[in-house]
N, C-alpha and C positions, 0 to 999 in steps of 0.2 A: 246181558244182564242189564235191567233197567235201573237207573240211578233213582234212589228214593227222594222225592221232592221234599223241600224244606217247608216247614209249618211255622205258624207264629210262635209256637212253643220253642222252636229251634232258635229263633231270633231273641226270644226272651232269655234262653240259656246263654246266648252270647254275652249278655250283660252281667252274668253272675249275680242273679237277684238276691240270693241269700247274703252274699258279701255286701252288696250295695245297701240292703236293708239294715245291716249292723252299722254301715257307715252313716246312714241317715239318721239312726237312732242317736248316735253320738253328736251328729251335726245339729239335730233337733234340740238336744239337751244343752248343746253349746249356746244355742240361741236363747234359751230360757234363762240360762245362768248369767247371760249378759245384761239382763234387765231385771228390776225388782218386781215387775208386774207382768202383764200380757205382751207377748211378741205381736207386732202388727201382723194382721192376718195375710196381707199381700206378700210380706217378706217371709212369713211362715211357709206359705204355699210355694211361691215362686222361687224362693231362695233354695229350698230343698229339692224343688224340682230341677233346677239348673244344676245343682251340685250332683244329683242322682244321674242325670243325663250325661254329664261329663265323666262321672265313674263308670257308667255303662259303656261309654265310648272306650275308655282305657281297658275295660275287661274285654271288649271285642277284639282290640288290638292284641291282647294277650292270647286270646284263642287263636288268632291268625298267625302270630309268630311262633307259638308253641305247637302248632298242629302236628309236626313230626315227632316231637317229644310225646305229645298226647297219645299217639298211637301205641307207644311202648309202655304205657302205664295202665294198669287195671282200673283205676278210678277215673281216668280221663280218655280212654280209647274211644268212647262212644259220643265224643263231643261233635257238634254239628259241622265244624270246618275240618276236623280230622278225618271224619268219615266221608266228607264230600257232599253231605246234604246241603251245605251252604258253600258256594264257591268263594275262593279267596277274594276275588274282585267284588262280590257282593258283600263280603264282610267288611272290606275296606270302605265302600259306599256307606254301609250302615254305620260304621264307627264314625265316619266323617259327619255324617248327618246329625247323629247324636251329639257329637262334640260342639259342632258349630251351633246347634239350636241351644245346647245348654249354655254356651258362652254368651250367645246373643241375649238370653233371658237374664243372665247375671248382670251383664253390662247395661242393659236397658232398664230393667225393673228393680235391680238390687244395688250394687255399687261396683266400681272398677276395682277396688282393692280385692274384693272377694272373687271377682271374675279372674284376675291375674294370678292370685294364689291358687285357685282351682285349677287353672291352666298349668301352673308349675307342678302341682300334685299329679295331674293327668300325665304330663311328660315324664315326671319322676318314675311313675309306675310303668307306663306303657313303653318308654324308651330306656331310660337309664337302667331300671330293674330288669324288664323282660328282655330287652335286646342285648344287655351287657352284663350287669352284675349276676344275674341268675346262672349264667354259664362260666363266669370268670372267677368266682371266689366262694369259699364256704361261709364267708361273712355276708353273703348276699342278702339274707334276711335282716341282719343288723343294720347295714348301710341302707338298704332300700326301704326299710320300714318307716322311714320318715314320711314317705309319700302316703302310706296308708294311715298314718297318724294325723293327717291334717283336717279331717271333717269337722271336729269340734272347734278348731280355730276358724274354719270357713263359716260355720254357723254363727260364731261370735262376731266375726267381722261383718256378716250380712246385716246384723241388728245394729251394731255400734259404729261400723265404719272405721274401727281402729284395731290395731294389735295390742292386746292387753296382756300382762304378765300371767294373769289367771288362765287365759286362754292357751297361752304356751305351756302352762303346767298341765293342762288336759292333754295336750299333744305329747308331753313327756310321759304321761301314764301310758298311753297307748303304744308310744315308741318302746318303753320297757317291757310291755306286755307282748309285743310281737315275737321276739326270739323264743321265748319258752313256749309260746302257743304253736309256732310253726315247727320248731325242732321236735316237739312231741309227736306231730304227725310224721315227721321225717323219720324218726326212729321206728315208727309202725310201718312206714312205707320204704324203708331203707333199700330193699332189694330192687323195688321199682325205680327209685332214683338212680341207683347204680346202673341198672340195665339202660336207663335213659341218658346216662353219662352227665347227670346234673351233680355238681360237686357240693351237695348239701353236707352238713357237718358230720352226721354219722357215717357218711360214705367216705369222706376224706380223713376223718380223725377217729372213727370208731364209735361204738354205742356208749362205752363207759365215759369217754370224754364228753360226749354230747349230753348224756344224762347228768353228769356233774354240773355242766354249764347251765342246764335247765334249772337246776337247783339254785345256782348262784344268781341267775338272772331273776328267778322268782323272789329270792330275798331282796334284791334290788327294787323289784316291782312293789313289793309290800311296803319297803321304805318310802318309795316315791308316792305310793297311794295315800300315805297319811299327811303329805305335804299341803293339801287343800285345808286340812284342820290346822296345821302349824301356821299357815299364812292367813288364817281367819277367813278364807274363802268359804269354808264350810264349817258346820258345827259338830256337836257331840254325837248326833244321830248319824251322821256321815262316818265319823271316826269308828264308831262301834260296828257299822256295817262293813267298812273297809278292813277292819282287823279280823272280823269273822270270816269274811270272804278270803282274806289273805291266809288265814290259818288252813282253810280248805285247799287253797292252791298249794301251799307248802306241804300238805298231806300227800297230794297227788304227785308232787315232785319228788318226794322221799319214796313213795311206792315205786315210781319210775326209776329212781336211782338204785334201789335194791334189786330190781330186775327179776322178781320172782312171780310176776303176773304177765302173762303173755299180751293181755289187752291194755296194759298200763298206758302205753303211748296214745292209743286212741281215747281211753278214758280220761287222761289229762288233757287232751285236745278238746274233747267236748266240754269238760269243765271249764277250760279257759274261756270258751265262748259264753257260757253262762255267767262266769265271773265278771267279764267285762260289761255284759248287758245290766247285770244287777248293780255293779258299782256305780255306773252312770245314772241308773234309775234312783238309787238311794241318794246319790248327790243331788238330783233334782228334787226329790221330796224333802230333803234336808233344806234346800234352798227356799222352798215355799213355806215350810213349817217355821223355819228360824228367821229367814231374811225378810220375808214379806210383812209379817207383823211389825218388825222393827221400823220398815219404811212407812207402813200404815200409820204407826203411832206417831 
């Protein structure tokens, strides 16, 4: 039997482009929130390019390390490293090239702080989460979520060169969002995680326990999401958007808790992605509607 050859699409899949795109959206908005006007074009392009390359490198390592697990799960069994379309050594080289190129761009054209924070985020996801936490504890998503929450901070530091409290608040929002986001998927894919021997919360503690914690973390998320208004980082437009989106998230968390809809886990998971995208976009619109005229005046 002839081994199917890898295509450019297989290498693109290694980078988890949909996940990276969401990360870059939050990084991009972090950049714009750091300044009252326009972000310098070179930082806008090269900063996000460097962050994206490093994120793609971490994703490729995840494919490599999880290739045995991926074969046992319906949603991942056809991934390129798991099926052998891309050999492990080639995946290692690909990940190394992306990571080194991304770091070089950030160090040379952006600033050292952003580069080292990006490296810490890469190692947090690719090593601490993928190699250890994912297989060690049902709190893997909670603890490991910090690495995935870093992009808006990276965008902010790329422009400003400093860590600001408002940037950390953006990180906190994504950090609070991560558990209910992934646990909703884990509820829907519980049997697959159990088959792959991954100690996700519904596997170790059951569906009811997980559904309750999704609701509790969603409440935390809604409370955290209004903090940009409380700290005067954002205005009334953002507050209205955050509350409307938060009510929607609470609705899906309650639907999931009641357990009467078979698709509730996946529905809540899909809504969580829309929630995060819209929350950050509304924050950006609020910034230029409210903040820029203030500076311009």
